[in-house]
Residue frames relative to the residue before (quaternion, step in Angstrom):
aa qw qx qy qz dx dy dz
M 1.0000 0.0000 0.0000 0.0000 0.00 0.00 0.00
I 0.1040 -0.7733 0.6236 0.0470 3.55 -1.13 0.78
W 0.4160 -0.6707 0.5523 0.2685 3.52 -0.99 0.88
D 0.0432 -0.7966 0.6029 0.0030 3.60 -0.58 1.11
A 0.1427 -0.8382 0.5241 0.0495 3.52 0.14 1.32
Q 0.5700 0.6321 -0.3830 0.3589 3.60 1.18 -0.43
K 0.5756 0.6007 -0.3834 0.4010 3.59 1.20 -0.31
A 0.6457 0.5166 -0.3184 0.4635 3.57 1.20 -0.35
G 0.6164 -0.5577 0.4029 0.3831 3.56 -1.23 0.45
D 0.7626 0.1476 -0.0842 0.6242 3.56 1.08 -0.73
P 0.2755 -0.8224 0.4697 0.1644 3.63 0.16 1.27
A 0.6777 0.5035 -0.3112 0.4364 3.58 0.81 -0.96
E 0.6859 0.4792 -0.2889 0.4653 3.59 0.88 -0.91
A 0.6306 0.5347 -0.3343 0.4525 3.59 1.04 -0.77
F 0.6702 0.4845 -0.3005 0.4752 3.56 0.93 -0.87
R 0.6266 0.5474 -0.3241 0.4503 3.56 1.00 -0.86
E 0.6858 0.4803 -0.2838 0.4675 3.58 0.89 -0.93
A 0.6365 0.5271 -0.3274 0.4581 3.57 1.03 -0.77
A 0.6530 0.5041 -0.3124 0.4711 3.59 0.96 -0.85
R 0.6417 0.5235 -0.3198 0.4603 3.59 0.96 -0.86
N 0.6777 0.4935 -0.2999 0.4552 3.58 0.86 -0.93
E 0.6418 0.5248 -0.3321 0.4498 3.57 1.02 -0.74
V 0.6269 0.5240 -0.3335 0.4703 3.59 1.01 -0.76
L 0.6832 0.4846 -0.2913 0.4621 3.57 0.91 -0.89
T 0.5970 0.5482 -0.3623 0.4602 3.59 1.14 -0.54
L 0.7363 0.4176 -0.2182 0.4856 3.56 0.95 -0.91
A 0.7895 0.1275 -0.0578 0.5976 3.60 1.12 -0.65
P 0.1080 -0.8604 0.4952 0.0538 3.61 0.48 1.19
D 0.5572 0.6205 -0.3978 0.3823 3.61 1.17 -0.38
L 0.5970 0.5880 -0.3587 0.4112 3.60 1.24 -0.29
R 0.4354 0.7251 -0.4470 0.2913 3.61 1.25 -0.09
N 0.6975 0.4575 -0.2796 0.4754 3.58 1.11 -0.56
Q 0.6633 0.4481 -0.3085 0.5139 3.59 1.27 0.33
E 0.0107 0.8730 -0.4871 0.0222 3.54 0.91 1.00
A 0.6618 0.5083 -0.3251 0.4449 3.61 0.86 -0.86
W 0.6675 0.4865 -0.2999 0.4774 3.57 0.89 -0.91
L 0.6540 0.5252 -0.3117 0.4464 3.57 0.97 -0.89
A 0.6215 0.5350 -0.3421 0.4589 3.58 1.05 -0.70
D 0.6446 0.5057 -0.3161 0.4784 3.59 1.00 -0.80
W 0.6344 0.5270 -0.3297 0.4595 3.58 0.99 -0.86
A 0.6585 0.5234 -0.3195 0.4364 3.59 0.87 -0.92
D 0.6211 0.5380 -0.3394 0.4578 3.59 1.05 -0.74
V 0.6795 0.4813 -0.2871 0.4735 3.58 0.89 -0.95
F 0.6500 0.5304 -0.3152 0.4437 3.58 0.91 -0.93
C 0.6850 0.4773 -0.2846 0.4710 3.57 0.87 -0.92
S 0.6127 0.5450 -0.3462 0.4558 3.58 1.09 -0.67
V 0.6456 0.5117 -0.3133 0.4724 3.59 0.98 -0.86
C 0.6632 0.5009 -0.3048 0.4651 3.58 0.92 -0.89
H 0.6586 0.5181 -0.3131 0.4469 3.58 0.98 -0.86
Q 0.6135 0.5518 -0.3502 0.4433 3.59 1.06 -0.69
G 0.7276 0.4208 -0.2401 0.4857 3.57 0.99 -0.81
Y 0.8012 0.1481 -0.0386 0.5785 3.58 1.11 -0.72
P 0.1053 -0.8493 0.5148 0.0501 3.61 0.42 1.20
D 0.6397 0.5286 -0.3387 0.4434 3.62 1.18 -0.39
G 0.5492 -0.6489 0.3792 0.3655 3.59 1.28 -0.03
L 0.6001 0.5506 -0.3640 0.4518 3.61 1.25 -0.02
V 0.0053 0.8147 -0.5765 0.0627 3.58 -0.30 1.26
P 0.3944 -0.7224 0.5084 0.2533 3.64 -0.51 1.11
S 0.5886 -0.6149 0.3879 0.3536 3.57 -1.02 0.78
D 0.5904 0.5637 -0.3721 0.4418 3.62 1.04 -0.67
H 0.7034 0.4674 -0.2643 0.4657 3.55 0.85 -0.99
F 0.6192 0.5286 -0.3401 0.4707 3.57 1.02 -0.77
G 0.6779 0.5074 -0.2927 0.4442 3.57 0.88 -0.95
V 0.6620 0.4970 -0.3104 0.4672 3.58 0.96 -0.83
L 0.6578 0.4998 -0.3145 0.4675 3.61 0.91 -0.86
L 0.6528 0.5064 -0.3093 0.4709 3.55 0.99 -0.84
A 0.6591 0.5096 -0.3044 0.4617 3.59 0.95 -0.89
Q 0.6358 0.5241 -0.3288 0.4615 3.57 0.98 -0.82
S 0.6413 0.5215 -0.3241 0.4602 3.58 0.98 -0.82
L 0.6799 0.4865 -0.2912 0.4650 3.58 0.87 -0.94
W 0.6138 0.5460 -0.3445 0.4543 3.58 1.07 -0.71
M 0.6749 0.4854 -0.2901 0.4740 3.58 0.96 -0.87
M 0.6356 0.4964 -0.3226 0.4955 3.60 1.26 -0.38
N 0.4564 -0.6918 0.4237 0.3656 3.57 1.36 -0.03
R 0.4814 0.5950 -0.4725 0.4370 3.57 1.14 0.73
H 0.0712 -0.8681 0.4903 0.0304 3.55 0.55 1.19
E 0.6491 0.5050 -0.3275 0.4651 3.60 0.95 -0.77
A 0.6453 0.5074 -0.3148 0.4765 3.58 1.00 -0.79
A 0.6226 0.5392 -0.3362 0.4567 3.58 1.05 -0.74
E 0.6534 0.4952 -0.3103 0.4812 3.59 0.93 -0.87
A 0.6379 0.5287 -0.3260 0.4554 3.59 1.02 -0.79
A 0.6237 0.5427 -0.3336 0.4530 3.59 1.06 -0.74
L 0.6400 0.5157 -0.3240 0.4685 3.58 1.00 -0.80
R 0.6761 0.4975 -0.2989 0.4538 3.58 0.89 -0.94
K 0.6866 0.5066 -0.2835 0.4377 3.56 0.99 -0.84
W 0.8258 0.3097 -0.1163 0.4568 3.56 0.78 -1.04
C 0.7530 0.4277 -0.2103 0.4537 3.58 1.08 -0.63
S 0.5210 -0.5696 0.5231 0.3614 3.51 -1.27 0.45
E 0.6634 -0.5102 0.3546 0.4170 3.58 -1.21 0.41
D 0.6484 0.5235 -0.3222 0.4491 3.59 0.92 -0.87
A 0.6775 0.4960 -0.3001 0.4526 3.58 0.84 -0.98
A 0.6506 0.5196 -0.3215 0.4510 3.58 0.96 -0.83
L 0.6810 0.4796 -0.2900 0.4712 3.60 1.00 -0.78
L 0.6552 0.5202 -0.3136 0.4493 3.57 1.04 -0.72
C 0.7562 0.3833 -0.1901 0.4950 3.57 1.02 -0.81
R 0.1089 -0.8223 0.5581 0.0230 3.54 0.12 1.30
L 0.4473 -0.7127 0.4774 0.2532 3.54 -0.76 1.08
G 0.7623 0.3554 -0.2786 0.4636 3.53 -1.05 0.80
E 0.5881 0.5978 -0.3706 0.3992 3.60 1.23 -0.14
G 0.5416 -0.6147 0.4151 0.3956 3.58 1.14 -0.45
L 0.5932 -0.6324 0.3852 0.3159 3.54 -1.15 0.69
S 0.5693 0.6079 -0.4046 0.3777 3.62 1.07 -0.54
H 0.6733 0.4589 -0.2915 0.5011 3.60 0.94 -0.85
T 0.6460 0.5531 -0.3184 0.4188 3.55 0.93 -0.93
R 0.6833 0.4964 -0.3000 0.4435 3.57 0.80 -0.96
G 0.6415 0.5305 -0.3265 0.4478 3.56 1.00 -0.82
R 0.6825 0.4823 -0.2928 0.4647 3.58 0.90 -0.89
L 0.6419 0.5160 -0.3304 0.4610 3.57 0.98 -0.79
A 0.6363 0.5239 -0.3282 0.4615 3.58 1.02 -0.77
L 0.6670 0.4891 -0.2986 0.4762 3.60 0.95 -0.87
H 0.6447 0.5073 -0.3159 0.4766 3.57 1.04 -0.78
G 0.6678 0.5133 -0.3026 0.4460 3.57 0.92 -0.90
A 0.6769 0.4763 -0.2823 0.4850 3.57 1.14 -0.65
G 0.5297 -0.6554 0.3954 0.3654 3.58 1.27 -0.10
L 0.4627 0.6958 -0.4427 0.3251 3.60 1.25 0.08
L 0.7723 0.1756 -0.0952 0.6030 3.58 1.11 -0.73
R 0.1983 0.7683 -0.5975 0.1153 3.56 -0.94 0.85
G 0.5483 -0.6241 0.4517 0.3254 3.53 -1.21 0.51
G 0.0970 -0.7830 0.6117 0.0575 3.53 -1.24 0.51
Q 0.0218 -0.7977 0.6024 -0.0205 3.56 -0.87 0.94
W 0.2100 0.7647 -0.5726 0.2078 3.54 -0.08 1.34
A 0.5025 -0.7008 0.4211 0.2811 3.54 -0.70 1.11
F 0.6873 0.5127 -0.3026 0.4161 3.61 0.94 -0.79
M 0.5739 0.5989 -0.3804 0.4091 3.59 1.25 -0.11
G 0.5751 -0.5793 0.3961 0.4203 3.60 1.17 -0.27
G 0.7335 -0.4554 0.2984 0.4070 3.55 -1.32 -0.11
G 0.7114 0.4705 -0.3344 0.4009 3.53 -1.33 0.24
R 0.5945 -0.5752 0.4381 0.3518 3.52 -1.30 0.38
G 0.2109 -0.8002 0.5525 0.1003 3.57 -0.89 0.93
W 0.1071 -0.7705 0.6257 0.0575 3.52 -1.24 0.61
I 0.2508 -0.7761 0.5687 0.1061 3.56 -1.16 0.67
I 0.1661 -0.7134 0.6707 0.1167 3.53 -1.12 0.84
D 0.1639 -0.8228 0.5421 0.0482 3.57 -0.40 1.25
L 0.1961 -0.8219 0.5287 0.0802 3.55 -0.04 1.32
D 0.5055 0.6400 -0.4299 0.3873 3.60 1.22 -0.26
R 0.6110 0.5697 -0.3472 0.4261 3.58 1.18 -0.49
M 0.7629 0.2251 -0.1422 0.5892 3.57 1.28 -0.28
A 0.0606 -0.8337 0.5489 0.0014 3.55 0.52 1.19
P 0.3969 -0.7482 0.4768 0.2353 3.62 -0.76 0.98
D 0.3583 -0.6795 0.5955 0.2352 3.52 -1.27 0.50
S 0.3962 -0.7614 0.4577 0.2319 3.60 -0.42 1.20
R 0.6236 0.5526 -0.3533 0.4253 3.59 1.13 -0.39
S 0.8198 0.2494 -0.1107 0.5035 3.59 1.02 -0.62
M 0.6190 0.5621 -0.3526 0.4202 3.61 1.16 -0.46
M 0.1604 -0.7868 0.5916 0.0718 3.58 -0.65 1.12
E 0.6325 -0.5636 0.3740 0.3774 3.56 -1.15 0.61
L 0.6260 0.5442 -0.3496 0.4356 3.59 0.94 -0.79
T 0.6465 0.5202 -0.3151 0.4607 3.57 0.96 -0.88
A 0.6469 0.5232 -0.3159 0.4561 3.57 0.97 -0.87
C 0.6711 0.4940 -0.2990 0.4650 3.59 0.92 -0.89
Q 0.6415 0.5198 -0.3280 0.4591 3.58 0.98 -0.79
L 0.6501 0.5127 -0.3093 0.4679 3.56 1.00 -0.84
L 0.6648 0.5021 -0.3040 0.4620 3.57 0.89 -0.94
R 0.6411 0.5184 -0.3187 0.4675 3.57 0.98 -0.84
G 0.6647 0.5173 -0.3021 0.4466 3.56 0.91 -0.92
L 0.6530 0.5139 -0.3128 0.4600 3.58 0.97 -0.84
I 0.6695 0.4981 -0.3065 0.4580 3.59 0.90 -0.90
L 0.7015 0.4602 -0.2828 0.4649 3.59 0.83 -0.92
E 0.6000 0.5491 -0.3563 0.4600 3.58 1.13 -0.55
L 0.7067 0.4631 -0.2419 0.4771 3.55 1.07 -0.80
A 0.4919 0.7515 -0.3901 0.2026 3.57 1.15 -0.72
S 0.6439 0.5687 -0.3511 0.3726 3.61 0.88 -0.80
V 0.5527 0.6208 -0.4111 0.3744 3.62 1.15 -0.36
W 0.7052 0.4250 -0.2730 0.4975 3.62 1.21 -0.32
D 0.3838 0.7404 -0.4836 0.2656 3.62 1.21 0.13
D 0.6822 0.5110 -0.3017 0.4271 3.58 0.86 -0.93
S 0.7329 0.3814 -0.2263 0.5159 3.60 1.12 -0.62
S 0.4052 -0.7374 0.4459 0.3055 3.61 1.33 0.14
G 0.7755 -0.3722 0.1680 0.4816 3.54 0.96 0.96
E 0.4865 0.6541 -0.4438 0.3722 3.60 1.24 -0.03
G 0.5773 0.5603 -0.4315 0.4082 3.58 -0.75 1.05
W 0.3466 -0.7338 0.5398 0.2238 3.55 -1.21 -0.33
L 0.2279 -0.7326 0.6257 0.1411 3.51 -1.37 0.39
G 0.1751 -0.7913 0.5791 0.0889 3.55 -0.81 1.00
L 0.2060 -0.7520 0.6145 0.1204 3.56 -1.00 0.89
K 0.0624 -0.7990 0.5980 -0.0068 3.56 -0.61 1.15
G 0.7987 0.2979 -0.2197 0.4744 3.56 -0.95 0.86
I 0.3665 0.7573 -0.4799 0.2487 3.58 1.24 0.21
E 0.6021 0.5720 -0.3654 0.4204 3.61 1.09 -0.62
G 0.6471 0.5224 -0.3207 0.4533 3.57 1.01 -0.81
W 0.6488 0.4987 -0.3150 0.4808 3.55 1.01 -0.77
A 0.6469 0.5276 -0.3236 0.4455 3.56 0.93 -0.88
A 0.6425 0.5229 -0.3262 0.4554 3.58 0.98 -0.81
G 0.6799 0.4915 -0.2904 0.4602 3.58 0.99 -0.80
L 0.7239 0.4461 -0.2360 0.4704 3.57 1.14 -0.64
A 0.5347 0.6838 -0.4005 0.2934 3.58 1.13 -0.63
G 0.0546 0.8358 -0.5462 0.0094 3.58 0.69 -1.08
K 0.8009 -0.2665 0.2206 0.4887 3.56 -0.91 -0.99
R 0.6173 0.6189 -0.3448 0.3421 3.59 1.16 -0.40
G 0.8056 -0.1939 0.1198 0.5469 3.60 1.14 -0.11
S 0.6732 -0.5033 0.3602 0.4047 3.52 -1.31 0.09
K 0.6436 -0.5101 0.4034 0.4035 3.55 -1.30 0.38
R 0.6442 0.5343 -0.3307 0.4360 3.58 0.98 -0.82
R 0.6650 0.5100 -0.3100 0.4490 3.58 0.91 -0.89
V 0.6668 0.4927 -0.3078 0.4669 3.57 0.91 -0.92
G 0.6314 0.5359 -0.3292 0.4536 3.57 1.02 -0.76
E 0.6501 0.5097 -0.3106 0.4702 3.57 1.00 -0.82
E 0.6487 0.5153 -0.3181 0.4610 3.58 1.01 -0.79
M 0.6418 0.5088 -0.3257 0.4724 3.59 1.01 -0.77
F 0.6356 0.5305 -0.3218 0.4594 3.58 1.01 -0.83
Q 0.6661 0.4960 -0.2955 0.4723 3.58 0.94 -0.92
Y 0.6264 0.5297 -0.3376 0.4615 3.56 1.04 -0.75
A 0.6454 0.5144 -0.3190 0.4659 3.59 0.95 -0.86
E 0.6240 0.5271 -0.3388 0.4669 3.61 1.03 -0.72
S 0.6615 0.5040 -0.3157 0.4570 3.57 0.95 -0.82
V 0.6284 0.5202 -0.3396 0.4682 3.61 1.06 -0.67
L 0.6337 0.5127 -0.3298 0.4762 3.59 1.01 -0.75
G 0.6388 0.5186 -0.3220 0.4684 3.58 1.03 -0.76
Y 0.6272 0.5266 -0.3243 0.4734 3.55 1.05 -0.79
A 0.6489 0.5172 -0.3147 0.4609 3.59 0.93 -0.91
A 0.6381 0.5362 -0.3285 0.4443 3.58 0.99 -0.83
R 0.6762 0.4815 -0.2962 0.4724 3.58 0.94 -0.86
Q 0.6821 0.5048 -0.2933 0.4405 3.57 0.88 -0.92
R 0.7628 0.3746 -0.1879 0.4925 3.58 1.01 -0.84
G 0.4781 -0.7156 0.4102 0.3019 3.58 1.30 0.08
W 0.2822 0.7698 -0.5248 0.2288 3.59 1.07 0.68
A 0.5467 -0.5973 0.4738 0.3462 3.55 -1.24 0.43
R 0.7880 -0.0167 0.0297 0.6147 3.57 1.17 -0.56
A 0.4640 -0.6394 0.5208 0.3233 3.55 -1.30 0.20
P 0.5546 -0.5814 0.4603 0.3775 3.62 -1.06 0.62
S 0.4690 -0.6636 0.4961 0.3059 3.57 -1.04 0.71
L 0.3390 -0.7497 0.5407 0.1753 3.55 -1.06 0.82
K 0.0968 -0.7976 0.5952 0.0168 3.58 -0.89 1.00
K 0.2996 -0.7086 0.6037 0.2092 3.56 -1.18 0.60
L 0.1578 -0.8196 0.5486 0.0489 3.57 -0.62 1.16
A 0.1284 -0.7819 0.6065 0.0655 3.51 -1.07 0.79
I 0.6556 0.4885 -0.3082 0.4865 3.58 1.29 0.21
């Protein structure tokens, strides 16, 4: 679902009223704070307009922004309800409440581009799985340097890391498209297979680093995906 405020005669007011009504549905105790709620609606709509000037706000993004607002109001149960109501399961898991919008927006953008997505396959073992799909960003062998590739891979893994906090590292991470990246990076320095193995080992080391930094009991297992 997408909020299409442009269908209304006054798009800004229609969106503002819809956001206000949704907050009151999830946190009805706010009905006796009309003045404060009006100020909140102005700020909320301003934030949405900055990200979506055309008035089209994806439901995942609307739900996360609404949940973040409710969390800051100390309505934690209502915030969780907003995520369940408006967001896909992946988006709700990626956007941990209380972390701030800067992290949230980055993860939603990566998820929307198909770079990060959840995976639930029985043969992968226990725990929640996630996939980094490198096929979505095929490298150009003329300009892509190995250092850049490693920095990008590290950034993606660390951006995703909080999804395993609740399970203390239990789960898995699948790397899809690593062969294509390896082929683009190999050049004269070695075979595609060797470069692919080095990238895989590097990703394992980043997961190990995340486990130590976040105090997990273990690091998620790393899988190479070809599907």
